[in-house]
CHARMM internal coordinates of N, CA and C (Angstrom, degrees):
IC EDIT
DIST 1 N 1 CA 1.3756
DIST 1 CA 1 C 1.5344
ANGL 1 N 1 CA 1 C 117.91
DIST 1 C 2 N 1.3911
ANGL 1 CA 1 C 2 N 111.68
DIHE 1 N 1 CA 1 C 2 N -26.85
DIST 2 N 2 CA 1.3906
ANGL 1 C 2 N 2 CA 115.58
DIHE 1 CA 1 C 2 N 2 CA 173.46
DIST 2 CA 2 C 1.5486
ANGL 2 N 2 CA 2 C 115.28
DIHE 1 C 2 N 2 CA 2 C -66.56
DIST 2 C 3 N 1.3499
ANGL 2 CA 2 C 3 N 114.49
DIHE 2 N 2 CA 2 C 3 N -36.02
DIST 3 N 3 CA 1.4670
ANGL 2 C 3 N 3 CA 119.55
DIHE 2 CA 2 C 3 N 3 CA 178.03
DIST 3 CA 3 C 1.5529
ANGL 3 N 3 CA 3 C 108.99
DIHE 2 C 3 N 3 CA 3 C -61.91
DIST 3 C 4 N 1.3655
ANGL 3 CA 3 C 4 N 113.08
DIHE 3 N 3 CA 3 C 4 N -43.73
DIST 4 N 4 CA 1.5329
ANGL 3 C 4 N 4 CA 118.52
DIHE 3 CA 3 C 4 N 4 CA -178.73
DIST 4 CA 4 C 1.5773
ANGL 4 N 4 CA 4 C 109.34
DIHE 3 C 4 N 4 CA 4 C -61.19
DIST 4 C 5 N 1.3360
ANGL 4 CA 4 C 5 N 110.67
DIHE 4 N 4 CA 4 C 5 N -44.56
DIST 5 N 5 CA 1.4851
ANGL 4 C 5 N 5 CA 118.85
DIHE 4 CA 4 C 5 N 5 CA -175.57
DIST 5 CA 5 C 1.6178
ANGL 5 N 5 CA 5 C 107.21
DIHE 4 C 5 N 5 CA 5 C -61.48
DIST 5 C 6 N 1.3565
ANGL 5 CA 5 C 6 N 114.26
DIHE 5 N 5 CA 5 C 6 N -46.01
DIST 6 N 6 CA 1.4264
ANGL 5 C 6 N 6 CA 120.81
DIHE 5 CA 5 C 6 N 6 CA -179.51
DIST 6 CA 6 C 1.5525
ANGL 6 N 6 CA 6 C 111.84
DIHE 5 C 6 N 6 CA 6 C -53.11
DIST 6 C 7 N 1.4208
ANGL 6 CA 6 C 7 N 112.69
DIHE 6 N 6 CA 6 C 7 N -51.04
DIST 7 N 7 CA 1.5459
ANGL 6 C 7 N 7 CA 120.45
DIHE 6 CA 6 C 7 N 7 CA -173.92
DIST 7 CA 7 C 1.5235
ANGL 7 N 7 CA 7 C 109.29
DIHE 6 C 7 N 7 CA 7 C -69.09
DIST 7 C 8 N 1.3521
ANGL 7 CA 7 C 8 N 118.59
DIHE 7 N 7 CA 7 C 8 N -39.10
DIST 8 N 8 CA 1.4439
ANGL 7 C 8 N 8 CA 119.91
DIHE 7 CA 7 C 8 N 8 CA 179.05
DIST 8 CA 8 C 1.4696
ANGL 8 N 8 CA 8 C 108.14
DIHE 7 C 8 N 8 CA 8 C -72.02
DIST 8 C 9 N 1.2129
ANGL 8 CA 8 C 9 N 124.05
DIHE 8 N 8 CA 8 C 9 N -31.61
DIST 9 N 9 CA 1.5534
ANGL 8 C 9 N 9 CA 129.57
DIHE 8 CA 8 C 9 N 9 CA 172.06
DIST 9 CA 9 C 1.5734
ANGL 9 N 9 CA 9 C 107.54
DIHE 8 C 9 N 9 CA 9 C -56.73
DIST 9 C 10 N 1.3259
ANGL 9 CA 9 C 10 N 115.43
DIHE 9 N 9 CA 9 C 10 N -55.02
DIST 10 N 10 CA 1.4301
ANGL 9 C 10 N 10 CA 121.99
DIHE 9 CA 9 C 10 N 10 CA -174.95
DIST 10 CA 10 C 1.5001
ANGL 10 N 10 CA 10 C 107.40
DIHE 9 C 10 N 10 CA 10 C -58.07
DIST 10 C 11 N 1.2694
ANGL 10 CA 10 C 11 N 118.91
DIHE 10 N 10 CA 10 C 11 N -46.06
DIST 11 N 11 CA 1.5316
ANGL 10 C 11 N 11 CA 120.99
DIHE 10 CA 10 C 11 N 11 CA 179.55
DIST 11 CA 11 C 1.4396
ANGL 11 N 11 CA 11 C 113.09
DIHE 10 C 11 N 11 CA 11 C -62.02
DIST 11 C 12 N 1.4308
ANGL 11 CA 11 C 12 N 119.13
DIHE 11 N 11 CA 11 C 12 N -41.74
DIST 12 N 12 CA 1.4515
ANGL 11 C 12 N 12 CA 119.26
DIHE 11 CA 11 C 12 N 12 CA -178.99
DIST 12 CA 12 C 1.5215
ANGL 12 N 12 CA 12 C 112.14
DIHE 11 C 12 N 12 CA 12 C -73.08
DIST 12 C 13 N 1.3864
ANGL 12 CA 12 C 13 N 117.85
DIHE 12 N 12 CA 12 C 13 N -31.25
DIST 13 N 13 CA 1.4022
ANGL 12 C 13 N 13 CA 124.25
DIHE 12 CA 12 C 13 N 13 CA 176.12
DIST 13 CA 13 C 1.6009
ANGL 13 N 13 CA 13 C 107.11
DIHE 12 C 13 N 13 CA 13 C -62.60
DIST 13 C 14 N 1.2618
ANGL 13 CA 13 C 14 N 116.52
DIHE 13 N 13 CA 13 C 14 N -48.71
DIST 14 N 14 CA 1.5104
ANGL 13 C 14 N 14 CA 118.27
DIHE 13 CA 13 C 14 N 14 CA -174.99
DIST 14 CA 14 C 1.6286
ANGL 14 N 14 CA 14 C 107.95
DIHE 13 C 14 N 14 CA 14 C -69.82
DIST 14 C 15 N 1.2767
ANGL 14 CA 14 C 15 N 118.27
DIHE 14 N 14 CA 14 C 15 N -28.55
DIST 15 N 15 CA 1.4510
ANGL 14 C 15 N 15 CA 116.89
DIHE 14 CA 14 C 15 N 15 CA 177.88
DIST 15 CA 15 C 1.5786
ANGL 15 N 15 CA 15 C 108.90
DIHE 14 C 15 N 15 CA 15 C -78.73
DIST 15 C 16 N 1.3025
ANGL 15 CA 15 C 16 N 118.73
DIHE 15 N 15 CA 15 C 16 N -30.89
DIST 16 N 16 CA 1.5212
ANGL 15 C 16 N 16 CA 122.56
DIHE 15 CA 15 C 16 N 16 CA 174.19
DIST 16 CA 16 C 1.6049
ANGL 16 N 16 CA 16 C 109.28
DIHE 15 C 16 N 16 CA 16 C -69.65
DIST 16 C 17 N 1.2319
ANGL 16 CA 16 C 17 N 115.82
DIHE 16 N 16 CA 16 C 17 N -45.06
DIST 17 N 17 CA 1.5104
ANGL 16 C 17 N 17 CA 119.32
DIHE 16 CA 16 C 17 N 17 CA 173.63
DIST 17 CA 17 C 1.4264
ANGL 17 N 17 CA 17 C 114.54
DIHE 16 C 17 N 17 CA 17 C -54.09
DIST 17 C 18 N 1.3492
ANGL 17 CA 17 C 18 N 116.11
DIHE 17 N 17 CA 17 C 18 N -42.95
DIST 18 N 18 CA 1.4593
ANGL 17 C 18 N 18 CA 118.91
DIHE 17 CA 17 C 18 N 18 CA 178.82
DIST 18 CA 18 C 1.4122
ANGL 18 N 18 CA 18 C 114.02
DIHE 17 C 18 N 18 CA 18 C -70.76
DIST 18 C 19 N 1.3425
ANGL 18 CA 18 C 19 N 118.07
DIHE 18 N 18 CA 18 C 19 N -33.49
DIST 19 N 19 CA 1.4209
ANGL 18 C 19 N 19 CA 119.04
DIHE 18 CA 18 C 19 N 19 CA 175.35
DIST 19 CA 19 C 1.5631
ANGL 19 N 19 CA 19 C 115.52
DIHE 18 C 19 N 19 CA 19 C -66.16
DIST 19 C 20 N 1.4074
ANGL 19 CA 19 C 20 N 113.81
DIHE 19 N 19 CA 19 C 20 N -31.53
DIST 20 N 20 CA 1.3564
ANGL 19 C 20 N 20 CA 119.64
DIHE 19 CA 19 C 20 N 20 CA 179.36
DIST 20 CA 20 C 1.6111
ANGL 20 N 20 CA 20 C 109.65
DIHE 19 C 20 N 20 CA 20 C -78.79
DIST 20 C 21 N 1.2304
ANGL 20 CA 20 C 21 N 117.66
DIHE 20 N 20 CA 20 C 21 N -43.47
DIST 21 N 21 CA 1.4418
ANGL 20 C 21 N 21 CA 125.78
DIHE 20 CA 20 C 21 N 21 CA -179.13
DIST 21 CA 21 C 1.5648
ANGL 21 N 21 CA 21 C 109.44
DIHE 20 C 21 N 21 CA 21 C -135.52
DIST 21 C 22 N 1.3310
ANGL 21 CA 21 C 22 N 120.93
DIHE 21 N 21 CA 21 C 22 N 93.30
DIST 22 N 22 CA 1.3429
ANGL 21 C 22 N 22 CA 123.61
DIHE 21 CA 21 C 22 N 22 CA -175.18
DIST 22 CA 22 C 1.5855
ANGL 22 N 22 CA 22 C 109.03
DIHE 21 C 22 N 22 CA 22 C -58.84
DIST 22 C 23 N 1.2832
ANGL 22 CA 22 C 23 N 111.30
DIHE 22 N 22 CA 22 C 23 N 128.94
DIST 23 N 23 CA 1.5827
ANGL 22 C 23 N 23 CA 118.96
DIHE 22 CA 22 C 23 N 23 CA 170.98
DIST 23 CA 23 C 1.5123
ANGL 23 N 23 CA 23 C 106.54
DIHE 22 C 23 N 23 CA 23 C -163.80
DIST 23 C 24 N 1.3748
ANGL 23 CA 23 C 24 N 105.87
DIHE 23 N 23 CA 23 C 24 N 93.15
DIST 24 N 24 CA 1.5424
ANGL 23 C 24 N 24 CA 113.42
DIHE 23 CA 23 C 24 N 24 CA -177.56
DIST 24 CA 24 C 1.5505
ANGL 24 N 24 CA 24 C 115.94
DIHE 23 C 24 N 24 CA 24 C -55.06
DIST 24 C 25 N 1.3558
ANGL 24 CA 24 C 25 N 115.10
DIHE 24 N 24 CA 24 C 25 N -34.49
DIST 25 N 25 CA 1.5290
ANGL 24 C 25 N 25 CA 115.01
DIHE 24 CA 24 C 25 N 25 CA 177.80
DIST 25 CA 25 C 1.5186
ANGL 25 N 25 CA 25 C 114.28
DIHE 24 C 25 N 25 CA 25 C -60.19
DIST 25 C 26 N 1.3853
ANGL 25 CA 25 C 26 N 111.92
DIHE 25 N 25 CA 25 C 26 N -45.11
DIST 26 N 26 CA 1.4650
ANGL 25 C 26 N 26 CA 114.70
DIHE 25 CA 25 C 26 N 26 CA -177.87
DIST 26 CA 26 C 1.5845
ANGL 26 N 26 CA 26 C 108.41
DIHE 25 C 26 N 26 CA 26 C -74.06
DIST 26 C 27 N 1.2240
ANGL 26 CA 26 C 27 N 119.97
DIHE 26 N 26 CA 26 C 27 N -27.25
DIST 27 N 27 CA 1.5690
ANGL 26 C 27 N 27 CA 117.59
DIHE 26 CA 26 C 27 N 27 CA 178.61
DIST 27 CA 27 C 1.5646
ANGL 27 N 27 CA 27 C 105.52
DIHE 26 C 27 N 27 CA 27 C -74.25
DIST 27 C 28 N 1.2703
ANGL 27 CA 27 C 28 N 116.47
DIHE 27 N 27 CA 27 C 28 N -38.98
DIST 28 N 28 CA 1.5966
ANGL 27 C 28 N 28 CA 116.41
DIHE 27 CA 27 C 28 N 28 CA -179.82
DIST 28 CA 28 C 1.6007
ANGL 28 N 28 CA 28 C 107.35
DIHE 27 C 28 N 28 CA 28 C -65.62
DIST 28 C 29 N 1.2614
ANGL 28 CA 28 C 29 N 118.77
DIHE 28 N 28 CA 28 C 29 N -37.60
DIST 29 N 29 CA 1.4209
ANGL 28 C 29 N 29 CA 122.22
DIHE 28 CA 28 C 29 N 29 CA -177.91
DIST 29 CA 29 C 1.5938
ANGL 29 N 29 CA 29 C 110.33
DIHE 28 C 29 N 29 CA 29 C -67.50
DIST 29 C 30 N 1.4159
ANGL 29 CA 29 C 30 N 115.67
DIHE 29 N 29 CA 29 C 30 N -41.43
DIST 30 N 30 CA 1.4498
ANGL 29 C 30 N 30 CA 119.14
DIHE 29 CA 29 C 30 N 30 CA -178.41
DIST 30 CA 30 C 1.5571
ANGL 30 N 30 CA 30 C 107.04
DIHE 29 C 30 N 30 CA 30 C -72.83
DIST 30 C 31 N 1.3885
ANGL 30 CA 30 C 31 N 120.20
DIHE 30 N 30 CA 30 C 31 N -41.71
DIST 31 N 31 CA 1.4869
ANGL 30 C 31 N 31 CA 119.04
DIHE 30 CA 30 C 31 N 31 CA -178.10
DIST 31 CA 31 C 1.5153
ANGL 31 N 31 CA 31 C 116.72
DIHE 30 C 31 N 31 CA 31 C -84.95
DIST 31 C 32 N 1.3391
ANGL 31 CA 31 C 32 N 117.11
DIHE 31 N 31 CA 31 C 32 N 3.03
DIST 32 N 32 CA 1.5526
ANGL 31 C 32 N 32 CA 117.89
DIHE 31 CA 31 C 32 N 32 CA -177.66
DIST 32 CA 32 C 1.4064
ANGL 32 N 32 CA 32 C 111.52
DIHE 31 C 32 N 32 CA 32 C -62.56
DIST 32 C 33 N 1.3121
ANGL 32 CA 32 C 33 N 117.48
DIHE 32 N 32 CA 32 C 33 N 117.57
DIST 33 N 33 CA 1.5019
ANGL 32 C 33 N 33 CA 127.43
DIHE 32 CA 32 C 33 N 33 CA 177.36
DIST 33 CA 33 C 1.4929
ANGL 33 N 33 CA 33 C 112.30
DIHE 32 C 33 N 33 CA 33 C 70.21
DIST 33 C 34 N 1.4149
ANGL 33 CA 33 C 34 N 123.18
DIHE 33 N 33 CA 33 C 34 N 8.15
DIST 34 N 34 CA 1.3673
ANGL 33 C 34 N 34 CA 121.99
DIHE 33 CA 33 C 34 N 34 CA 177.99
DIST 34 CA 34 C 1.6018
ANGL 34 N 34 CA 34 C 111.05
DIHE 33 C 34 N 34 CA 34 C -60.77
DIST 34 C 35 N 1.2886
ANGL 34 CA 34 C 35 N 117.23
DIHE 34 N 34 CA 34 C 35 N -34.50
DIST 35 N 35 CA 1.5046
ANGL 34 C 35 N 35 CA 120.03
DIHE 34 CA 34 C 35 N 35 CA 179.93
DIST 35 CA 35 C 1.5659
ANGL 35 N 35 CA 35 C 106.85
DIHE 34 C 35 N 35 CA 35 C -53.51
DIST 35 C 36 N 1.3692
ANGL 35 CA 35 C 36 N 114.42
DIHE 35 N 35 CA 35 C 36 N -53.03
DIST 36 N 36 CA 1.4508
ANGL 35 C 36 N 36 CA 118.66
DIHE 35 CA 35 C 36 N 36 CA -176.81
DIST 36 CA 36 C 1.5625
ANGL 36 N 36 CA 36 C 110.10
DIHE 35 C 36 N 36 CA 36 C -63.59
DIST 36 C 37 N 1.2675
ANGL 36 CA 36 C 37 N 122.33
DIHE 36 N 36 CA 36 C 37 N -43.95
DIST 37 N 37 CA 1.4320
ANGL 36 C 37 N 37 CA 121.78
DIHE 36 CA 36 C 37 N 37 CA 179.51
DIST 37 CA 37 C 1.5183
ANGL 37 N 37 CA 37 C 109.03
DIHE 36 C 37 N 37 CA 37 C -63.97
DIST 37 C 38 N 1.3642
ANGL 37 CA 37 C 38 N 121.69
DIHE 37 N 37 CA 37 C 38 N -43.16
DIST 38 N 38 CA 1.3705
ANGL 37 C 38 N 38 CA 119.03
DIHE 37 CA 37 C 38 N 38 CA -179.05
DIST 38 CA 38 C 1.5646
ANGL 38 N 38 CA 38 C 111.98
DIHE 37 C 38 N 38 CA 38 C -68.11
DIST 38 C 39 N 1.2149
ANGL 38 CA 38 C 39 N 120.69
DIHE 38 N 38 CA 38 C 39 N -40.88
DIST 39 N 39 CA 1.4127
ANGL 38 C 39 N 39 CA 126.09
DIHE 38 CA 38 C 39 N 39 CA 171.66
DIST 39 CA 39 C 1.5091
ANGL 39 N 39 CA 39 C 113.85
DIHE 38 C 39 N 39 CA 39 C -49.78
DIST 39 C 40 N 1.3156
ANGL 39 CA 39 C 40 N 111.93
DIHE 39 N 39 CA 39 C 40 N -49.62
DIST 40 N 40 CA 1.5542
ANGL 39 C 40 N 40 CA 121.76
DIHE 39 CA 39 C 40 N 40 CA -178.36
DIST 40 CA 40 C 1.5976
ANGL 40 N 40 CA 40 C 105.55
DIHE 39 C 40 N 40 CA 40 C -64.64
DIST 40 C 41 N 1.2204
ANGL 40 CA 40 C 41 N 116.62
DIHE 40 N 40 CA 40 C 41 N -46.03
DIST 41 N 41 CA 1.5557
ANGL 40 C 41 N 41 CA 119.95
DIHE 40 CA 40 C 41 N 41 CA -179.19
DIST 41 CA 41 C 1.5172
ANGL 41 N 41 CA 41 C 112.05
DIHE 40 C 41 N 41 CA 41 C -58.62
DIST 41 C 42 N 1.3523
ANGL 41 CA 41 C 42 N 115.87
DIHE 41 N 41 CA 41 C 42 N -44.23
DIST 42 N 42 CA 1.3667
ANGL 41 C 42 N 42 CA 123.25
DIHE 41 CA 41 C 42 N 42 CA 178.29
DIST 42 CA 42 C 1.4872
ANGL 42 N 42 CA 42 C 113.93
DIHE 41 C 42 N 42 CA 42 C -65.68
DIST 42 C 43 N 1.2977
ANGL 42 CA 42 C 43 N 120.15
DIHE 42 N 42 CA 42 C 43 N -39.21
DIST 43 N 43 CA 1.4703
ANGL 42 C 43 N 43 CA 121.63
DIHE 42 CA 42 C 43 N 43 CA 174.91
DIST 43 CA 43 C 1.5660
ANGL 43 N 43 CA 43 C 106.30
DIHE 42 C 43 N 43 CA 43 C -65.48
DIST 43 C 44 N 1.2831
ANGL 43 CA 43 C 44 N 115.86
DIHE 43 N 43 CA 43 C 44 N -43.81
DIST 44 N 44 CA 1.5382
ANGL 43 C 44 N 44 CA 115.11
DIHE 43 CA 43 C 44 N 44 CA -179.21
DIST 44 CA 44 C 1.4917
ANGL 44 N 44 CA 44 C 111.42
DIHE 43 C 44 N 44 CA 44 C -57.27
DIST 44 C 45 N 1.3134
ANGL 44 CA 44 C 45 N 111.61
DIHE 44 N 44 CA 44 C 45 N -43.63
DIST 45 N 45 CA 1.5508
ANGL 44 C 45 N 45 CA 117.02
DIHE 44 CA 44 C 45 N 45 CA -178.36
DIST 45 CA 45 C 1.5081
ANGL 45 N 45 CA 45 C 108.68
DIHE 44 C 45 N 45 CA 45 C -60.52
DIST 45 C 46 N 1.4284
ANGL 45 CA 45 C 46 N 119.31
DIHE 45 N 45 CA 45 C 46 N -52.26
DIST 46 N 46 CA 1.4852
ANGL 45 C 46 N 46 CA 125.28
DIHE 45 CA 45 C 46 N 46 CA 177.71
DIST 46 CA 46 C 1.5611
ANGL 46 N 46 CA 46 C 109.94
DIHE 45 C 46 N 46 CA 46 C -52.12
DIST 46 C 47 N 1.2496
ANGL 46 CA 46 C 47 N 119.29
DIHE 46 N 46 CA 46 C 47 N -36.85
DIST 47 N 47 CA 1.4792
ANGL 46 C 47 N 47 CA 123.38
DIHE 46 CA 46 C 47 N 47 CA -177.54
DIST 47 CA 47 C 1.4445
ANGL 47 N 47 CA 47 C 109.92
DIHE 46 C 47 N 47 CA 47 C -65.54
DIST 47 C 48 N 1.2873
ANGL 47 CA 47 C 48 N 120.30
DIHE 47 N 47 CA 47 C 48 N -37.99
DIST 48 N 48 CA 1.5277
ANGL 47 C 48 N 48 CA 120.57
DIHE 47 CA 47 C 48 N 48 CA -178.67
DIST 48 CA 48 C 1.5959
ANGL 48 N 48 CA 48 C 112.84
DIHE 47 C 48 N 48 CA 48 C -100.24
DIST 48 C 49 N 1.2624
ANGL 48 CA 48 C 49 N 115.05
DIHE 48 N 48 CA 48 C 49 N -18.01
DIST 49 N 49 CA 1.4295
ANGL 48 C 49 N 49 CA 120.21
DIHE 48 CA 48 C 49 N 49 CA 178.46
DIST 49 CA 49 C 1.5321
ANGL 49 N 49 CA 49 C 112.96
DIHE 48 C 49 N 49 CA 49 C -147.28
DIST 49 C 50 N 1.2911
ANGL 49 CA 49 C 50 N 118.42
DIHE 49 N 49 CA 49 C 50 N 84.76
DIST 50 N 50 CA 1.4637
ANGL 49 C 50 N 50 CA 121.78
DIHE 49 CA 49 C 50 N 50 CA -173.74
DIST 50 CA 50 C 1.4810
ANGL 50 N 50 CA 50 C 112.39
DIHE 49 C 50 N 50 CA 50 C -54.12
DIST 50 C 51 N 1.3332
ANGL 50 CA 50 C 51 N 118.39
DIHE 50 N 50 CA 50 C 51 N -45.08
DIST 51 N 51 CA 1.4579
ANGL 50 C 51 N 51 CA 119.04
DIHE 50 CA 50 C 51 N 51 CA -176.66
DIST 51 CA 51 C 1.5439
ANGL 51 N 51 CA 51 C 108.80
DIHE 50 C 51 N 51 CA 51 C -67.65
DIST 51 C 52 N 1.3356
ANGL 51 CA 51 C 52 N 119.49
DIHE 51 N 51 CA 51 C 52 N -49.17
DIST 52 N 52 CA 1.3438
ANGL 51 C 52 N 52 CA 121.36
DIHE 51 CA 51 C 52 N 52 CA 179.86
DIST 52 CA 52 C 1.5921
ANGL 52 N 52 CA 52 C 113.22
DIHE 51 C 52 N 52 CA 52 C -60.77
DIST 52 C 53 N 1.3933
ANGL 52 CA 52 C 53 N 117.26
DIHE 52 N 52 CA 52 C 53 N -28.77
DIST 53 N 53 CA 1.3434
ANGL 52 C 53 N 53 CA 122.71
DIHE 52 CA 52 C 53 N 53 CA 176.93
DIST 53 CA 53 C 1.5777
ANGL 53 N 53 CA 53 C 110.44
DIHE 52 C 53 N 53 CA 53 C -69.16
DIST 53 C 54 N 1.2941
ANGL 53 CA 53 C 54 N 117.48
DIHE 53 N 53 CA 53 C 54 N -43.49
DIST 54 N 54 CA 1.4904
ANGL 53 C 54 N 54 CA 121.52
DIHE 53 CA 53 C 54 N 54 CA 173.35
DIST 54 CA 54 C 1.4621
ANGL 54 N 54 CA 54 C 111.05
DIHE 53 C 54 N 54 CA 54 C -58.43
DIST 54 C 55 N 1.4069
ANGL 54 CA 54 C 55 N 122.24
DIHE 54 N 54 CA 54 C 55 N -51.22
DIST 55 N 55 CA 1.3407
ANGL 54 C 55 N 55 CA 123.69
DIHE 54 CA 54 C 55 N 55 CA 177.89
DIST 55 CA 55 C 1.5953
ANGL 55 N 55 CA 55 C 113.61
DIHE 54 C 55 N 55 CA 55 C -54.64
DIST 55 C 56 N 1.2664
ANGL 55 CA 55 C 56 N 110.52
DIHE 55 N 55 CA 55 C 56 N -49.98
DIST 56 N 56 CA 1.5069
ANGL 55 C 56 N 56 CA 116.52
DIHE 55 CA 55 C 56 N 56 CA 177.30
DIST 56 CA 56 C 1.5379
ANGL 56 N 56 CA 56 C 111.26
DIHE 55 C 56 N 56 CA 56 C -57.53
DIST 56 C 57 N 1.3418
ANGL 56 CA 56 C 57 N 112.02
DIHE 56 N 56 CA 56 C 57 N -44.45
DIST 57 N 57 CA 1.5361
ANGL 56 C 57 N 57 CA 117.74
DIHE 56 CA 56 C 57 N 57 CA -176.30
DIST 57 CA 57 C 1.5029
ANGL 57 N 57 CA 57 C 109.73
DIHE 56 C 57 N 57 CA 57 C -54.28
DIST 57 C 58 N 1.3116
ANGL 57 CA 57 C 58 N 120.78
DIHE 57 N 57 CA 57 C 58 N -46.00
DIST 58 N 58 CA 1.4926
ANGL 57 C 58 N 58 CA 125.13
DIHE 57 CA 57 C 58 N 58 CA 177.15
DIST 58 CA 58 C 1.3416
ANGL 58 N 58 CA 58 C 108.28
DIHE 57 C 58 N 58 CA 58 C -51.59
DIST 58 C 59 N 1.3698
ANGL 58 CA 58 C 59 N 121.66
DIHE 58 N 58 CA 58 C 59 N -47.76
DIST 59 N 59 CA 1.4406
ANGL 58 C 59 N 59 CA 122.65
DIHE 58 CA 58 C 59 N 59 CA -174.30
DIST 59 CA 59 C 1.5592
ANGL 59 N 59 CA 59 C 117.66
DIHE 58 C 59 N 59 CA 59 C -71.09
DIST 59 C 60 N 1.4041
ANGL 59 CA 59 C 60 N 108.19
DIHE 59 N 59 CA 59 C 60 N -36.93
DIST 60 N 60 CA 1.5691
ANGL 59 C 60 N 60 CA 113.06
DIHE 59 CA 59 C 60 N 60 CA -173.38
DIST 60 CA 60 C 1.5241
ANGL 60 N 60 CA 60 C 111.70
DIHE 59 C 60 N 60 CA 60 C -90.01
DIST 60 C 61 N 1.3139
ANGL 60 CA 60 C 61 N 116.99
DIHE 60 N 60 CA 60 C 61 N -16.29
DIST 61 N 61 CA 1.5046
ANGL 60 C 61 N 61 CA 115.03
DIHE 60 CA 60 C 61 N 61 CA -174.97
DIST 61 CA 61 C 1.5447
ANGL 61 N 61 CA 61 C 113.02
DIHE 60 C 61 N 61 CA 61 C -64.92
DIST 61 C 62 N 1.3915
ANGL 61 CA 61 C 62 N 119.95
DIHE 61 N 61 CA 61 C 62 N -33.23
DIST 62 N 62 CA 1.4770
ANGL 61 C 62 N 62 CA 127.69
DIHE 61 CA 61 C 62 N 62 CA 175.25
DIST 62 CA 62 C 1.5561
ANGL 62 N 62 CA 62 C 105.54
DIHE 61 C 62 N 62 CA 62 C -60.46
DIST 62 C 63 N 1.3330
ANGL 62 CA 62 C 63 N 119.97
DIHE 62 N 62 CA 62 C 63 N -48.94
DIST 63 N 63 CA 1.4273
ANGL 62 C 63 N 63 CA 126.48
DIHE 62 CA 62 C 63 N 63 CA 176.94
DIST 63 CA 63 C 1.5195
ANGL 63 N 63 CA 63 C 108.55
DIHE 62 C 63 N 63 CA 63 C -55.58
DIST 63 C 64 N 1.1518
ANGL 63 CA 63 C 64 N 116.13
DIHE 63 N 63 CA 63 C 64 N -53.78
DIST 64 N 64 CA 1.5432
ANGL 63 C 64 N 64 CA 121.77
DIHE 63 CA 63 C 64 N 64 CA -175.18
DIST 64 CA 64 C 1.4682
ANGL 64 N 64 CA 64 C 105.69
DIHE 63 C 64 N 64 CA 64 C -60.41
DIST 64 C 65 N 1.3202
ANGL 64 CA 64 C 65 N 122.07
DIHE 64 N 64 CA 64 C 65 N -49.64
DIST 65 N 65 CA 1.4973
ANGL 64 C 65 N 65 CA 125.55
DIHE 64 CA 64 C 65 N 65 CA 179.90
DIST 65 CA 65 C 1.5612
ANGL 65 N 65 CA 65 C 110.21
DIHE 64 C 65 N 65 CA 65 C -51.74
DIST 65 C 66 N 1.3719
ANGL 65 CA 65 C 66 N 113.53
DIHE 65 N 65 CA 65 C 66 N -43.34
DIST 66 N 66 CA 1.3981
ANGL 65 C 66 N 66 CA 118.23
DIHE 65 CA 65 C 66 N 66 CA 179.59
DIST 66 CA 66 C 1.4730
ANGL 66 N 66 CA 66 C 118.26
DIHE 65 C 66 N 66 CA 66 C -69.85
DIST 66 C 67 N 1.4404
ANGL 66 CA 66 C 67 N 114.05
DIHE 66 N 66 CA 66 C 67 N -35.22
DIST 67 N 67 CA 1.4462
ANGL 66 C 67 N 67 CA 121.40
DIHE 66 CA 66 C 67 N 67 CA 178.40
DIST 67 CA 67 C 1.5928
ANGL 67 N 67 CA 67 C 109.64
DIHE 66 C 67 N 67 CA 67 C -72.32
DIST 67 C 68 N 1.2673
ANGL 67 CA 67 C 68 N 117.04
DIHE 67 N 67 CA 67 C 68 N -30.57
DIST 68 N 68 CA 1.5300
ANGL 67 C 68 N 68 CA 117.98
DIHE 67 CA 67 C 68 N 68 CA -173.92
DIST 68 CA 68 C 1.5408
ANGL 68 N 68 CA 68 C 111.62
DIHE 67 C 68 N 68 CA 68 C -106.20
DIST 68 C 69 N 1.3673
ANGL 68 CA 68 C 69 N 120.04
DIHE 68 N 68 CA 68 C 69 N -2.68
DIST 69 N 69 CA 1.4074
ANGL 68 C 69 N 69 CA 120.31
DIHE 68 CA 68 C 69 N 69 CA 178.42
DIST 69 CA 69 C 1.5357
ANGL 69 N 69 CA 69 C 114.82
DIHE 68 C 69 N 69 CA 69 C -69.60
DIST 69 C 70 N 1.2285
ANGL 69 CA 69 C 70 N 110.77
DIHE 69 N 69 CA 69 C 70 N 152.60
DIST 70 N 70 CA 1.5418
ANGL 69 C 70 N 70 CA 119.81
DIHE 69 CA 69 C 70 N 70 CA 178.89
DIST 70 CA 70 C 1.5715
ANGL 70 N 70 CA 70 C 108.98
DIHE 69 C 70 N 70 CA 70 C -54.66
DIST 70 C 71 N 1.2730
ANGL 70 CA 70 C 71 N 116.71
DIHE 70 N 70 CA 70 C 71 N -42.51
DIST 71 N 71 CA 1.4492
ANGL 70 C 71 N 71 CA 123.33
DIHE 70 CA 70 C 71 N 71 CA -179.69
DIST 71 CA 71 C 1.5142
ANGL 71 N 71 CA 71 C 116.26
DIHE 70 C 71 N 71 CA 71 C -83.22
DIST 71 C 72 N 1.3170
ANGL 71 CA 71 C 72 N 115.11
DIHE 71 N 71 CA 71 C 72 N -6.31
DIST 72 N 72 CA 1.4948
ANGL 71 C 72 N 72 CA 121.97
DIHE 71 CA 71 C 72 N 72 CA -176.17
DIST 72 CA 72 C 1.3731
ANGL 72 N 72 CA 72 C 111.30
DIHE 71 C 72 N 72 CA 72 C -68.92
END
COOR INIT
IC SEED 1 N 1 CA 1 C
IC BUILD
């Protein structure tokens, strides 16, 4: 769960930095492949703690949708 939290934190920090100082190249670099990493971490968490994985899934699904959306 710590690894998942770290990756989610990186994504939100990148989005917050972009909101403060828009720089699309930096944002793209920070978020590159984050959706895959977060998905992998969520699956790993679910494998060792199914209940915790379901709870985390509710929270990270919105972020994953934003990261992979056509307008993201």
